[in-house]
Biotite code that builds the C-alpha atoms (Angstrom):
import biotite.structure as struc

atoms = struc.array([
    struc.Atom([-37.171, -19.904, 45.987], chain_id="A", res_id=1, res_name="UNK", atom_name="CA", element="C"),
    struc.Atom([-34.836, -17.355, 44.395], chain_id="A", res_id=2, res_name="UNK", atom_name="CA", element="C"),
    struc.Atom([-33.562, -18.038, 40.970], chain_id="A", res_id=3, res_name="UNK", atom_name="CA", element="C"),
    struc.Atom([-29.829, -18.381, 40.467], chain_id="A", res_id=4, res_name="UNK", atom_name="CA", element="C"),
    struc.Atom([-28.372, -16.241, 37.775], chain_id="A", res_id=5, res_name="UNK", atom_name="CA", element="C"),
    struc.Atom([-25.895, -18.343, 35.717], chain_id="A", res_id=6, res_name="UNK", atom_name="CA", element="C"),
    struc.Atom([-22.333, -17.107, 35.513], chain_id="A", res_id=7, res_name="UNK", atom_name="CA", element="C"),
    struc.Atom([-20.417, -17.155, 32.246], chain_id="A", res_id=8, res_name="UNK", atom_name="CA", element="C"),
    struc.Atom([-16.681, -16.918, 31.794], chain_id="A", res_id=9, res_name="UNK", atom_name="CA", element="C"),
    struc.Atom([-15.633, -15.008, 28.792], chain_id="A", res_id=10, res_name="UNK", atom_name="CA", element="C"),
    struc.Atom([-12.188, -14.948, 27.365], chain_id="A", res_id=11, res_name="UNK", atom_name="CA", element="C"),
    struc.Atom([-11.290, -12.592, 24.452], chain_id="A", res_id=12, res_name="UNK", atom_name="CA", element="C"),
    struc.Atom([-8.931, -14.197, 22.066], chain_id="A", res_id=13, res_name="UNK", atom_name="CA", element="C"),
    struc.Atom([-6.721, -12.207, 19.710], chain_id="A", res_id=14, res_name="UNK", atom_name="CA", element="C"),
    struc.Atom([-8.222, -9.776, 17.147], chain_id="A", res_id=15, res_name="UNK", atom_name="CA", element="C"),
    struc.Atom([-6.959, -11.096, 13.872], chain_id="A", res_id=16, res_name="UNK", atom_name="CA", element="C"),
    struc.Atom([-6.202, -9.171, 10.710], chain_id="A", res_id=17, res_name="UNK", atom_name="CA", element="C"),
    struc.Atom([-5.960, -10.636, 7.163], chain_id="A", res_id=18, res_name="UNK", atom_name="CA", element="C"),
    struc.Atom([-2.691, -9.680, 5.497], chain_id="A", res_id=19, res_name="UNK", atom_name="CA", element="C"),
    struc.Atom([-1.015, -10.487, 2.172], chain_id="A", res_id=20, res_name="UNK", atom_name="CA", element="C"),
    struc.Atom([2.505, -10.555, 3.449], chain_id="A", res_id=21, res_name="UNK", atom_name="CA", element="C"),
    struc.Atom([3.366, -11.346, 7.146], chain_id="A", res_id=22, res_name="UNK", atom_name="CA", element="C"),
    struc.Atom([6.982, -10.145, 6.898], chain_id="A", res_id=23, res_name="UNK", atom_name="CA", element="C"),
    struc.Atom([5.889, -6.817, 5.401], chain_id="A", res_id=24, res_name="UNK", atom_name="CA", element="C"),
    struc.Atom([3.189, -6.538, 8.152], chain_id="A", res_id=25, res_name="UNK", atom_name="CA", element="C"),
    struc.Atom([5.768, -7.330, 10.859], chain_id="A", res_id=26, res_name="UNK", atom_name="CA", element="C"),
    struc.Atom([7.762, -4.279, 9.824], chain_id="A", res_id=27, res_name="UNK", atom_name="CA", element="C"),
    struc.Atom([4.710, -2.275, 11.022], chain_id="A", res_id=28, res_name="UNK", atom_name="CA", element="C"),
    struc.Atom([3.370, -4.261, 13.970], chain_id="A", res_id=29, res_name="UNK", atom_name="CA", element="C"),
    struc.Atom([6.711, -5.561, 15.349], chain_id="A", res_id=30, res_name="UNK", atom_name="CA", element="C"),
    struc.Atom([9.294, -3.049, 14.312], chain_id="A", res_id=31, res_name="UNK", atom_name="CA", element="C"),
    struc.Atom([7.312, 0.191, 14.687], chain_id="A", res_id=32, res_name="UNK", atom_name="CA", element="C"),
    struc.Atom([4.435, -0.551, 17.163], chain_id="A", res_id=33, res_name="UNK", atom_name="CA", element="C"),
    struc.Atom([6.453, -2.868, 19.339], chain_id="A", res_id=34, res_name="UNK", atom_name="CA", element="C"),
    struc.Atom([4.449, -6.148, 19.236], chain_id="A", res_id=35, res_name="UNK", atom_name="CA", element="C"),
    struc.Atom([6.563, -9.353, 19.882], chain_id="A", res_id=36, res_name="UNK", atom_name="CA", element="C"),
    struc.Atom([6.037, -12.640, 18.098], chain_id="A", res_id=37, res_name="UNK", atom_name="CA", element="C"),
    struc.Atom([4.594, -15.211, 20.370], chain_id="A", res_id=38, res_name="UNK", atom_name="CA", element="C"),
    struc.Atom([4.407, -17.938, 17.838], chain_id="A", res_id=39, res_name="UNK", atom_name="CA", element="C"),
    struc.Atom([4.225, -18.449, 14.099], chain_id="A", res_id=40, res_name="UNK", atom_name="CA", element="C"),
    struc.Atom([2.694, -21.404, 12.220], chain_id="A", res_id=41, res_name="UNK", atom_name="CA", element="C"),
    struc.Atom([1.479, -22.644, 8.921], chain_id="A", res_id=42, res_name="UNK", atom_name="CA", element="C"),
    struc.Atom([-2.194, -23.427, 8.878], chain_id="A", res_id=43, res_name="UNK", atom_name="CA", element="C"),
    struc.Atom([-2.960, -26.781, 7.368], chain_id="A", res_id=44, res_name="UNK", atom_name="CA", element="C"),
    struc.Atom([-5.768, -27.886, 5.071], chain_id="A", res_id=45, res_name="UNK", atom_name="CA", element="C"),
    struc.Atom([-9.098, -27.859, 6.817], chain_id="A", res_id=46, res_name="UNK", atom_name="CA", element="C"),
    struc.Atom([-8.488, -24.884, 9.129], chain_id="A", res_id=47, res_name="UNK", atom_name="CA", element="C"),
    struc.Atom([-11.633, -23.284, 10.447], chain_id="A", res_id=48, res_name="UNK", atom_name="CA", element="C"),
    struc.Atom([-10.168, -19.909, 9.266], chain_id="A", res_id=49, res_name="UNK", atom_name="CA", element="C"),
    struc.Atom([-11.118, -20.836, 5.698], chain_id="A", res_id=50, res_name="UNK", atom_name="CA", element="C"),
    struc.Atom([-14.817, -20.966, 6.597], chain_id="A", res_id=51, res_name="UNK", atom_name="CA", element="C"),
    struc.Atom([-15.012, -18.034, 8.930], chain_id="A", res_id=52, res_name="UNK", atom_name="CA", element="C"),
    struc.Atom([-13.001, -15.573, 6.872], chain_id="A", res_id=53, res_name="UNK", atom_name="CA", element="C"),
    struc.Atom([-14.513, -16.837, 3.643], chain_id="A", res_id=54, res_name="UNK", atom_name="CA", element="C"),
    struc.Atom([-11.080, -17.843, 2.093], chain_id="A", res_id=55, res_name="UNK", atom_name="CA", element="C"),
    struc.Atom([-10.808, -20.100, -0.815], chain_id="A", res_id=56, res_name="UNK", atom_name="CA", element="C"),
    struc.Atom([-9.449, -23.420, 0.294], chain_id="A", res_id=57, res_name="UNK", atom_name="CA", element="C"),
    struc.Atom([-6.718, -23.345, -2.322], chain_id="A", res_id=58, res_name="UNK", atom_name="CA", element="C"),
    struc.Atom([-4.969, -20.384, -0.693], chain_id="A", res_id=59, res_name="UNK", atom_name="CA", element="C"),
    struc.Atom([-2.175, -21.384, 1.795], chain_id="A", res_id=60, res_name="UNK", atom_name="CA", element="C"),
    struc.Atom([-2.407, -19.644, 5.156], chain_id="A", res_id=61, res_name="UNK", atom_name="CA", element="C"),
    struc.Atom([0.204, -18.716, 7.779], chain_id="A", res_id=62, res_name="UNK", atom_name="CA", element="C"),
    struc.Atom([-0.641, -17.404, 11.255], chain_id="A", res_id=63, res_name="UNK", atom_name="CA", element="C"),
    struc.Atom([1.376, -15.190, 13.630], chain_id="A", res_id=64, res_name="UNK", atom_name="CA", element="C"),
    struc.Atom([0.281, -14.502, 17.208], chain_id="A", res_id=65, res_name="UNK", atom_name="CA", element="C"),
    struc.Atom([1.603, -11.304, 18.728], chain_id="A", res_id=66, res_name="UNK", atom_name="CA", element="C"),
    struc.Atom([2.030, -10.101, 22.268], chain_id="A", res_id=67, res_name="UNK", atom_name="CA", element="C"),
    struc.Atom([2.886, -6.978, 24.158], chain_id="A", res_id=68, res_name="UNK", atom_name="CA", element="C"),
    struc.Atom([4.898, -6.830, 27.318], chain_id="A", res_id=69, res_name="UNK", atom_name="CA", element="C"),
    struc.Atom([1.609, -6.783, 29.252], chain_id="A", res_id=70, res_name="UNK", atom_name="CA", element="C"),
    struc.Atom([-0.817, -8.797, 27.067], chain_id="A", res_id=71, res_name="UNK", atom_name="CA", element="C"),
    struc.Atom([-0.160, -12.293, 25.877], chain_id="A", res_id=72, res_name="UNK", atom_name="CA", element="C"),
    struc.Atom([-1.348, -13.150, 22.403], chain_id="A", res_id=73, res_name="UNK", atom_name="CA", element="C"),
    struc.Atom([-3.649, -10.040, 22.121], chain_id="A", res_id=74, res_name="UNK", atom_name="CA", element="C"),
    struc.Atom([-3.321, -9.707, 18.250], chain_id="A", res_id=75, res_name="UNK", atom_name="CA", element="C"),
    struc.Atom([-2.807, -11.976, 15.308], chain_id="A", res_id=76, res_name="UNK", atom_name="CA", element="C"),
    struc.Atom([-2.000, -11.836, 11.605], chain_id="A", res_id=77, res_name="UNK", atom_name="CA", element="C"),
    struc.Atom([-3.401, -14.334, 9.230], chain_id="A", res_id=78, res_name="UNK", atom_name="CA", element="C"),
    struc.Atom([-1.467, -14.308, 5.916], chain_id="A", res_id=79, res_name="UNK", atom_name="CA", element="C"),
    struc.Atom([-3.160, -15.370, 2.706], chain_id="A", res_id=80, res_name="UNK", atom_name="CA", element="C"),
    struc.Atom([-0.080, -16.398, 0.722], chain_id="A", res_id=81, res_name="UNK", atom_name="CA", element="C"),
    struc.Atom([0.398, -15.003, -2.771], chain_id="A", res_id=82, res_name="UNK", atom_name="CA", element="C"),
    struc.Atom([-3.007, -13.239, -2.545], chain_id="A", res_id=83, res_name="UNK", atom_name="CA", element="C"),
    struc.Atom([-3.730, -9.566, -3.192], chain_id="A", res_id=84, res_name="UNK", atom_name="CA", element="C"),
    struc.Atom([-6.412, -8.509, -0.762], chain_id="A", res_id=85, res_name="UNK", atom_name="CA", element="C"),
    struc.Atom([-9.112, -6.151, -2.066], chain_id="A", res_id=86, res_name="UNK", atom_name="CA", element="C"),
    struc.Atom([-8.909, -2.557, -1.155], chain_id="A", res_id=87, res_name="UNK", atom_name="CA", element="C"),
    struc.Atom([-11.710, -1.398, 1.068], chain_id="A", res_id=88, res_name="UNK", atom_name="CA", element="C"),
    struc.Atom([-13.226, 1.676, -0.432], chain_id="A", res_id=89, res_name="UNK", atom_name="CA", element="C"),
    struc.Atom([-16.412, 1.716, 1.793], chain_id="A", res_id=90, res_name="UNK", atom_name="CA", element="C"),
    struc.Atom([-17.057, 1.746, 5.531], chain_id="A", res_id=91, res_name="UNK", atom_name="CA", element="C"),
    struc.Atom([-14.153, 0.539, 7.657], chain_id="A", res_id=92, res_name="UNK", atom_name="CA", element="C"),
    struc.Atom([-15.873, -2.081, 9.943], chain_id="A", res_id=93, res_name="UNK", atom_name="CA", element="C"),
    struc.Atom([-13.224, -2.760, 12.578], chain_id="A", res_id=94, res_name="UNK", atom_name="CA", element="C"),
    struc.Atom([-10.024, -1.305, 14.067], chain_id="A", res_id=95, res_name="UNK", atom_name="CA", element="C"),
    struc.Atom([-7.473, -2.151, 16.611], chain_id="A", res_id=96, res_name="UNK", atom_name="CA", element="C"),
    struc.Atom([-6.511, 0.592, 19.040], chain_id="A", res_id=97, res_name="UNK", atom_name="CA", element="C"),
    struc.Atom([-3.020, 0.493, 20.396], chain_id="A", res_id=98, res_name="UNK", atom_name="CA", element="C"),
    struc.Atom([-1.466, 2.506, 23.250], chain_id="A", res_id=99, res_name="UNK", atom_name="CA", element="C"),
    struc.Atom([1.782, 3.750, 21.923], chain_id="A", res_id=100, res_name="UNK", atom_name="CA", element="C"),
    struc.Atom([4.044, 5.484, 24.437], chain_id="A", res_id=101, res_name="UNK", atom_name="CA", element="C"),
    struc.Atom([6.599, 6.148, 21.691], chain_id="A", res_id=102, res_name="UNK", atom_name="CA", element="C"),
    struc.Atom([3.931, 8.055, 19.725], chain_id="A", res_id=103, res_name="UNK", atom_name="CA", element="C"),
    struc.Atom([6.146, 10.672, 17.991], chain_id="A", res_id=104, res_name="UNK", atom_name="CA", element="C"),
    struc.Atom([8.819, 8.055, 16.918], chain_id="A", res_id=105, res_name="UNK", atom_name="CA", element="C"),
    struc.Atom([5.976, 5.767, 15.587], chain_id="A", res_id=106, res_name="UNK", atom_name="CA", element="C"),
    struc.Atom([4.325, 8.586, 13.610], chain_id="A", res_id=107, res_name="UNK", atom_name="CA", element="C"),
    struc.Atom([7.651, 9.419, 11.896], chain_id="A", res_id=108, res_name="UNK", atom_name="CA", element="C"),
    struc.Atom([8.282, 5.805, 10.952], chain_id="A", res_id=109, res_name="UNK", atom_name="CA", element="C"),
    struc.Atom([4.696, 5.415, 9.655], chain_id="A", res_id=110, res_name="UNK", atom_name="CA", element="C"),
    struc.Atom([5.358, 8.330, 7.409], chain_id="A", res_id=111, res_name="UNK", atom_name="CA", element="C"),
    struc.Atom([8.595, 6.830, 6.271], chain_id="A", res_id=112, res_name="UNK", atom_name="CA", element="C"),
    struc.Atom([6.824, 3.597, 5.039], chain_id="A", res_id=113, res_name="UNK", atom_name="CA", element="C"),
    struc.Atom([4.067, 5.512, 3.193], chain_id="A", res_id=114, res_name="UNK", atom_name="CA", element="C"),
    struc.Atom([0.922, 4.323, 4.841], chain_id="A", res_id=115, res_name="UNK", atom_name="CA", element="C"),
    struc.Atom([-2.331, 6.145, 4.493], chain_id="A", res_id=116, res_name="UNK", atom_name="CA", element="C"),
    struc.Atom([-2.635, 8.261, 7.597], chain_id="A", res_id=117, res_name="UNK", atom_name="CA", element="C"),
    struc.Atom([-5.451, 10.337, 8.979], chain_id="A", res_id=118, res_name="UNK", atom_name="CA", element="C"),
    struc.Atom([-5.098, 13.745, 10.812], chain_id="A", res_id=119, res_name="UNK", atom_name="CA", element="C"),
    struc.Atom([-3.988, 13.561, 14.402], chain_id="A", res_id=120, res_name="UNK", atom_name="CA", element="C"),
    struc.Atom([-6.613, 14.398, 16.921], chain_id="A", res_id=121, res_name="UNK", atom_name="CA", element="C"),
    struc.Atom([-6.605, 15.385, 20.627], chain_id="A", res_id=122, res_name="UNK", atom_name="CA", element="C"),
    struc.Atom([-7.896, 12.587, 22.767], chain_id="A", res_id=123, res_name="UNK", atom_name="CA", element="C"),
    struc.Atom([-10.183, 13.310, 25.757], chain_id="A", res_id=124, res_name="UNK", atom_name="CA", element="C"),
    struc.Atom([-11.006, 10.211, 27.807], chain_id="A", res_id=125, res_name="UNK", atom_name="CA", element="C"),
    struc.Atom([-14.160, 9.701, 29.854], chain_id="A", res_id=126, res_name="UNK", atom_name="CA", element="C"),
    struc.Atom([-12.001, 9.990, 33.101], chain_id="A", res_id=127, res_name="UNK", atom_name="CA", element="C"),
    struc.Atom([-10.431, 13.325, 32.029], chain_id="A", res_id=128, res_name="UNK", atom_name="CA", element="C"),
    struc.Atom([-7.110, 12.176, 30.628], chain_id="A", res_id=129, res_name="UNK", atom_name="CA", element="C"),
    struc.Atom([-5.801, 14.063, 27.633], chain_id="A", res_id=130, res_name="UNK", atom_name="CA", element="C"),
    struc.Atom([-3.769, 12.603, 24.890], chain_id="A", res_id=131, res_name="UNK", atom_name="CA", element="C"),
    struc.Atom([-3.172, 12.311, 21.134], chain_id="A", res_id=132, res_name="UNK", atom_name="CA", element="C"),
    struc.Atom([-4.530, 9.831, 18.645], chain_id="A", res_id=133, res_name="UNK", atom_name="CA", element="C"),
    struc.Atom([-3.897, 9.051, 15.021], chain_id="A", res_id=134, res_name="UNK", atom_name="CA", element="C"),
    struc.Atom([-5.442, 6.604, 12.675], chain_id="A", res_id=135, res_name="UNK", atom_name="CA", element="C"),
    struc.Atom([-3.911, 4.879, 9.627], chain_id="A", res_id=136, res_name="UNK", atom_name="CA", element="C"),
    struc.Atom([-4.347, 1.992, 7.258], chain_id="A", res_id=137, res_name="UNK", atom_name="CA", element="C"),
    struc.Atom([-1.818, -0.775, 7.275], chain_id="A", res_id=138, res_name="UNK", atom_name="CA", element="C"),
    struc.Atom([-0.377, -2.317, 4.129], chain_id="A", res_id=139, res_name="UNK", atom_name="CA", element="C"),
    struc.Atom([-3.651, -4.326, 3.561], chain_id="A", res_id=140, res_name="UNK", atom_name="CA", element="C"),
    struc.Atom([-6.137, -1.499, 4.403], chain_id="A", res_id=141, res_name="UNK", atom_name="CA", element="C"),
    struc.Atom([-6.781, -2.699, 8.008], chain_id="A", res_id=142, res_name="UNK", atom_name="CA", element="C"),
    struc.Atom([-7.501, 0.235, 10.297], chain_id="A", res_id=143, res_name="UNK", atom_name="CA", element="C"),
    struc.Atom([-5.254, 0.955, 13.245], chain_id="A", res_id=144, res_name="UNK", atom_name="CA", element="C"),
    struc.Atom([-5.459, 3.812, 15.698], chain_id="A", res_id=145, res_name="UNK", atom_name="CA", element="C"),
    struc.Atom([-2.552, 4.541, 17.984], chain_id="A", res_id=146, res_name="UNK", atom_name="CA", element="C"),
    struc.Atom([-2.791, 6.817, 21.042], chain_id="A", res_id=147, res_name="UNK", atom_name="CA", element="C"),
    struc.Atom([-0.737, 8.156, 23.956], chain_id="A", res_id=148, res_name="UNK", atom_name="CA", element="C"),
    struc.Atom([-1.786, 9.848, 27.140], chain_id="A", res_id=149, res_name="UNK", atom_name="CA", element="C"),
    struc.Atom([-0.115, 13.228, 27.718], chain_id="A", res_id=150, res_name="UNK", atom_name="CA", element="C"),
    struc.Atom([-1.740, 14.425, 30.953], chain_id="A", res_id=151, res_name="UNK", atom_name="CA", element="C"),
    struc.Atom([-3.921, 13.050, 33.716], chain_id="A", res_id=152, res_name="UNK", atom_name="CA", element="C"),
    struc.Atom([-6.339, 15.097, 35.911], chain_id="A", res_id=153, res_name="UNK", atom_name="CA", element="C"),
    struc.Atom([-5.117, 15.938, 39.423], chain_id="A", res_id=154, res_name="UNK", atom_name="CA", element="C"),
])
C-alpha cells in the first residue's frame, strides 16, 4: 500500500518591525513607500509579543498592520512606547524588500529625511529582468531594500 504524503497549509503573516515611534515610522512606510494602514491597536497586558520579542512587560505596546493595494496586512509595526531601541552595529539579520514603482521619488524623499542609505545597485533577476535596488535603515535601524524593474527580456 502506498503511503500518503500529508499536506500542510502555510500562511505567511506580516513581517513585523519593532519601532520606537509609530507616527514617525509611518512618515516612511505610509507617506514615502505607500503602505496603507489596515488597522491600529494598543496591545494589552499579557500580549504574546512581550515573550517572543523579549520585551519588558512594563513597556506599553502599539501595533499597526499595513497593506499594499495588492497585499492585505503584509507588514506590521510594533511600537515600544517611550523606549529607545538599541542601535544594531553588527550583522543585520533581516530585511523587508519592497517593490517601489516610484523609485526615484522615494529615493529623494529618503534623502530628505536623513536615513542611512547604501549605494544603489543594478538588479539582475533570475528570469533576466533588470532593475535598480537600494538599501537603507529606517529610523530604528531596521533594514529595508527597495527595488524597481526597468526592463524585461523579450
